[in-house]
C-alpha positions in Angstrom: -11.6 34.9 -16.6 -13.2 31.5 -17.2 -11.8 27.9 -17.6 -12.5 26.6 -21.0 -10.7 23.2 -21.0 -8.7 20.8 -18.9 -6.4 18.2 -20.4 -4.6 15.3 -18.7 -1.5 13.4 -19.9 0.1 10.5 -18.1 3.8 10.3 -18.2 6.4 7.9 -16.8 9.9 9.2 -16.0 12.8 6.7 -15.2 14.5 6.5 -11.9 18.2 5.6 -11.3 17.0 2.3 -9.8 14.0 0.5 -8.4 13.1 2.0 -5.0 12.0 -0.6 -2.5 9.9 0.3 0.5 7.7 -1.2 3.3 4.7 -1.9 1.1 6.2 -2.5 -2.3 8.3 -0.5 -4.7 8.6 2.1 -7.4 9.4 -0.1 -10.3 12.2 1.9 -11.8 10.1 4.9 -12.7 7.4 7.3 -11.5 4.0 7.5 -13.1 2.5 11.0 -12.9 -0.6 12.6 -14.4 0.1 16.1 -15.8 -2.9 18.4 -16.2 -3.2 21.7 -18.2 -6.1 24.1 -17.4 -6.8 26.6 -20.2 -8.7 29.9 -19.8 -10.6 32.0 -22.2 -7.7 34.5 -22.1 -5.3 31.9 -23.4 -3.4 31.4 -20.1 -2.5 27.8 -19.4 -1.7 26.6 -15.8 0.0 23.3 -15.0 -0.7 20.8 -12.2 0.5 17.3 -11.4 -0.6 14.2 -9.5 0.8 10.8 -8.6 -1.3 7.8 -8.0 0.7 4.8 -6.9 1.9 3.9 -10.4 -1.4 4.5 -12.1 -2.9 7.1 -14.4 -5.6 9.6 -13.2 -6.6 10.8 -16.7 -10.1 9.4 -16.5 -10.7 11.0 -13.1 -9.7 14.4 -14.3 -11.8 14.0 -17.4 -14.8 13.3 -15.2 -14.3 16.7 -13.5 -14.4 18.7 -16.7 -18.1 19.5 -16.2 -17.3 21.0 -12.8 -14.5 23.2 -14.2 -15.7 24.6 -17.5 -16.9 28.1 -16.9 -15.3 28.4 -13.4 -13.2 31.5 -12.6 -9.8 30.2 -11.5 -9.6 33.1 -9.0 -12.5 31.6 -7.0 -10.4 29.0 -5.2 -12.6 28.6 -2.1 -15.7 27.9 -4.3 -13.6 25.5 -6.3 -12.7 23.7 -3.1 -16.3 23.1 -2.2 -17.2 22.3 -5.8 -14.7 19.5 -6.0 -14.4 18.4 -2.4 -17.8 19.0 -0.8 -17.5 17.2 2.5 -20.8 15.3 2.1 -20.1 14.4 -1.5 -16.6 13.3 -0.5 -18.1 10.5 1.5 -18.7 8.9 -1.9 -16.0 10.4 -4.0 -12.8 11.5 -2.3 -11.3 14.0 -4.7 -8.7 15.6 -2.4 -5.7 14.8 -4.5 -7.4 15.7 -7.7 -8.3 19.0 -6.2 -4.7 19.6 -5.3 -3.5 19.3 -9.0 -6.3 21.6 -10.1 -5.4 24.1 -7.4 -1.8 24.1 -8.5 -2.9 24.9 -12.1 -5.3 27.7 -10.9 -2.6 29.3 -8.8 -0.2 29.1 -11.8 -2.9 30.9 -13.9 -3.5 33.6 -11.3 0.2 34.3 -11.0 0.6 34.5 -14.7 -2.4 36.8 -15.0 -1.1 39.1 -12.3 2.6 38.8 -13.2 3.5 37.5 -9.7 5.1 34.3 -8.4 2.8 32.1 -6.4 4.6 32.8 -3.2 3.5 36.4 -3.5 -0.1 35.2 -3.7 0.4 33.4 -0.4 1.8 36.2 1.7 5.4 36.6 0.3 8.5 34.5 0.7 10.5 34.3 3.9 13.3 32.4 2.4 14.9 32.3 -1.1 15.7 28.6 -1.0 14.3 25.5 0.6 16.7 22.9 2.2 16.3 19.2 1.5 17.3 15.9 2.9 18.9 13.1 1.0 16.1 10.6 0.6 17.9 7.2 0.8 16.2 4.0 -0.3 17.2 0.4 -0.5 17.3 -0.1 -4.2 17.6 -2.9 -6.8 18.8 -2.5 -10.4 16.2 -1.7 -13.0 17.6 -4.4 -15.2 19.2 -7.8 -14.3 22.9 -7.2 -13.9 22.4 -3.4 -13.9 23.8 -0.8 -11.5 22.3 1.1 -8.7 21.8 -1.6 -6.0 21.7 -0.5 -2.4 21.3 -3.5 -0.1 24.2 -3.5 2.4 25.3 -0.9 5.0 28.5 -0.3 2.9 26.5 0.4 -0.3 24.1 2.7 1.6 27.0 4.8 3.1 28.7 5.0 -0.2 25.6 6.2 -1.9 24.9 8.8 0.8 28.5 10.1 0.5 28.0 10.5 -3.2 24.8 12.4 -2.8 26.5 14.6 -0.1 29.3 15.4 -2.5 27.1 16.1 -5.5 24.2 18.0 -3.8 25.5 19.1 -0.4 23.0 17.3 1.8 23.5 17.5 5.6 20.3 15.7 6.6 19.8 12.1 5.6 16.5 10.1 5.6 16.5 6.3 5.4 13.3 4.8 4.0 13.0 1.5 5.9 10.4 -1.1 6.6 11.8 -3.5 4.0 14.3 -5.6 6.0 14.1 -6.9 9.6 14.4 -4.0 12.0 17.7 -5.3 13.4 19.3 -5.2 10.0 17.9 -1.7 9.3 19.2 -0.6 12.7 22.7 -1.7 11.6 22.3 0.3 8.4 21.1 3.4 10.3 24.0 3.2 12.8 26.4 2.9 9.8 25.1 6.2 8.5 25.5 7.8 11.9 29.1 6.6 12.1 29.9 7.8 8.6 28.3 11.3 9.0 28.5 12.1 12.7 27.8 15.9 12.1 24.7 15.4 9.9 21.2 14.8 11.1 19.4 11.5 10.5 15.8 10.4 10.0 14.3 6.9 9.9 11.0 6.2 8.2 9.7 2.6 8.0 6.2 3.6 6.9 4.6 2.3 10.1 5.8 -1.3 9.4 6.9 -1.9 13.0 4.7 -2.9 15.8 4.7 -0.6 18.8 7.1 -2.6 20.8 9.6 -3.0 17.9 9.3 0.8 17.3 10.1 1.5 21.0 13.1 -0.9 20.9 14.4 0.6 17.7 13.9 4.2 18.9 15.6 3.6 22.2 18.6 2.0 20.4 19.1 5.2 18.3 18.3 7.8 21.0 22.0 8.8 21.4 22.5 9.5 17.7 22.0 12.9 15.9 18.4 12.3 15.1 16.2 14.8 13.3 13.0 12.9 14.0 11.5 9.4 14.1 9.0 9.2 11.2 6.0 6.9 11.3 7.7 4.0 13.1 4.3 2.5 13.8 0.7 2.9 12.8 -2.0 5.2 14.3 -2.1 8.1 16.7 -2.3 5.9 19.7 0.6 3.8 18.6 2.7 6.9 17.9 1.7 8.3 21.3 3.0 5.2 23.0 6.3 5.4 21.1 6.6 9.1 21.9 6.1 8.4 25.6 9.0 5.9 25.6 11.5 7.3 23.1 13.3 10.7 23.4 13.3 11.6 19.7 10.7 13.9 18.1 8.0 11.9 16.3 6.9 12.8 12.8 4.2 11.7 10.3 2.8 12.0 6.9 0.5 9.0 7.4 -1.7 9.5 10.5 -2.1 13.3 10.4 -3.0 14.1 6.8 -6.2 16.2 7.3 -7.5 18.8 9.7 -9.6 16.4 11.8 -6.5 14.3 12.5 -4.5 17.4 13.2 -7.0 18.5 15.8 -7.0 15.0 17.4 -3.2 15.2 17.6 -3.2 18.6 19.2 -5.8 17.5 21.8 -3.7 14.5 22.8 -0.2 14.9 21.4 1.3 12.0 19.6 3.3 13.6 16.8 5.7 16.5 17.1 6.5 17.2 13.4 3.8 17.3 10.7 5.0 16.5 7.2 2.8 18.6 4.9 2.3 17.2 1.4 0.8 19.6 -1.2 -1.0 16.6 -2.8 -2.2 14.7 0.3 -3.6 17.8 1.9 -5.4 18.9 -1.2 -3.2 21.8 -2.4 -0.7 24.4 -1.3 -3.3 26.6 0.5 -4.5 23.8 2.8 -0.9 23.1 3.7 -0.4 26.7 4.6 -3.5 26.7 6.7 -2.3 23.6 8.5 1.1 25.2 9.0 -0.7 28.1 10.7 -2.4 25.7 13.1 1.0 24.0 13.8 2.6 27.4 14.4 -0.1 28.3 17.0 0.5 25.0 18.9 4.2 25.0 18.4 4.4 21.9 16.3 7.2 21.6 13.8 6.6 21.1 10.1 8.4 19.8 7.1 7.5 19.3 3.4 6.7 15.8 2.4 7.6 14.2 -0.9 5.2 11.9 -2.8 7.3 11.2 -5.9 7.0 14.4 -7.7 8.3 15.9 -11.0 9.1 19.5 -11.4 5.6 20.9 -11.4 4.7 19.6 -7.9 8.3 20.3 -6.7 7.6 23.9 -7.6 4.5 23.8 -5.4 6.6 22.4 -2.5 9.1 25.2 -3.0 6.5 28.0 -3.0 4.9 26.5 0.1 8.3 26.1 1.9 9.1 29.7 1.0 6.2 31.3 2.8 5.7 29.3 6.1 7.6 30.7 9.0 7.7 27.4 11.0 9.5 25.2 8.4 11.7 23.8 11.2 13.1 20.8 9.2 14.6 20.2 5.8 12.1 19.0 3.1 11.9 15.6 1.6 12.2 14.9 -2.2 12.7 11.8 -4.3 13.9 14.3 -7.0 17.6 13.3 -7.0 16.5 9.7 -7.7 15.1 10.7 -11.1 17.1 10.6 -14.3 15.2 13.5 -15.9 12.3 15.9 -15.6 9.7 17.4 -17.8 10.9 21.0 -17.4 12.8 23.0 -19.9 16.5 22.6 -19.1 15.9 19.4 -17.2 16.0 19.0 -13.4 16.2 21.8 -10.9 19.6 22.0 -9.2 20.5 21.4 -5.6 23.1 23.9 -4.2 24.4 23.2 -0.7 21.5 20.8 -0.1 18.8 23.4 -1.1 16.8 24.3 -4.2 16.1 27.9 -5.1 12.4 29.0 -5.1 11.3 29.8 -8.7 10.8 33.6 -9.1 8.8 33.8 -12.4 5.1 34.4 -12.6 2.8 31.6 -11.4 4.7 28.5 -10.4 7.7 30.0 -12.2 8.5 26.9 -14.3 8.5 26.1 -18.0 7.2 22.7 -19.1 9.0 21.0 -22.0 6.3 19.7 -24.3 8.7 17.5 -26.1 9.6 15.8 -22.8 5.8 15.4 -22.1 5.4 13.7 -25.4 8.5 11.5 -24.9 7.5 10.3 -21.5 3.8 9.9 -22.4 5.0 7.6 -25.2 7.1 5.7 -22.6 4.0 5.3 -20.4 2.1 4.0 -23.4 4.8 1.4 -23.9 5.3 0.4 -20.3 2.0 1.1 -18.7 1.6 1.5 -14.9 2.9 -0.5 -12.0 1.5 -1.7 -8.7 3.0 0.4 -6.0 2.0 -2.1 -3.3 3.9 -5.0 -5.0 7.6 -5.8 -4.9 8.9 -7.1 -8.3 11.6 -9.1 -6.4 8.9 -10.9 -4.3 5.9 -11.5 -6.7 3.9 -13.6 -4.2 4.5 -11.3 -1.2 1.7 -9.3 0.3 2.4 -6.5 2.8 0.7 -6.5 6.1 0.9 -4.0 9.0 2.6 -4.4 11.4 5.0 -6.3 9.2 6.7 -9.6 9.9 7.3 -10.6 6.2 10.8 -9.0 5.8 12.8 -9.2 2.7 16.1 -11.1 2.8 19.1 -8.7 2.6 21.4 -11.5 1.5 19.5 -11.9 -1.8 21.0 -9.6 -4.4 
């Protein structure tokens, strides 16, 4: 079997509201690049990539000459063809490779009549549990709904998600407001849901001393982990030495060199594996094996995915034995998906692993056209800008906090 074509289409799918975070915002929508890889046997595999509100179509087009004629079964050769470590000093293609690997695994599974999880060793679980990913939000339109700015609004939204989807783990994305205010919000969640686990993630916006102070203030709560409170392995190591909560990251351990450094001098207890950031499903499983050997916990990270990448997260989560924490997903923040039948369903806080051949999903081409047209109309957005603070520039550690009194 040979690859005969690769096609890339950029789509934008609306969110319930604008999601604000430590370094900017998702401006009321996600921008994703959907790829299709076609073989000489007529099998088409799908992949997906984000990009901070920008299209990656041109980047995929530039890789066509690497892919035409390649056998999609030869995944290791593909890895070196796209991500040669020397060439990557000039062109870092890790995330591009991830989307291509997704599509190739989809093709292989369709060819063999097997779900991707069977290509990866077989599933250990039929469903993957998820956390409620909570953001401070602003309405997509002036006067619109969906704002989350106060502790009361945050608790109300979390309660709604718990009723609708059954979440029992709740993650607060912070780093937007002053740590004292976000501490008040986090404590309000703990008081409202005393039997549920909590996570706090300010995307490394706090300096080390603030991170220690915040962590010590929440030590007594039912914490799942303390995610990226500050930047860097050494900063995380100092926090870990002073705070009795497991540390977690998707920012400072995102490749095998960093994983090795963390193991040699432990700073992070839980590694959040992202099928895009690590370059595909297979690298994540390899990293999970290293974590299993050294007794580190893992979870599945979310990078703003639609249904294609969500399927890769589910297949990965199904096969790793040491998935010790619920996965993240922005998925419930979306108003729609590009899959036939719409969004996948949460049941008791979990999503069932697709069982069909390949990724086990069916892409709705009418939805692709609809949201490609919406992208053409709206264009991209700057992930590291906040539409409510047009002159603001994020720094790290941060001291330029948003004002929670401004609606």
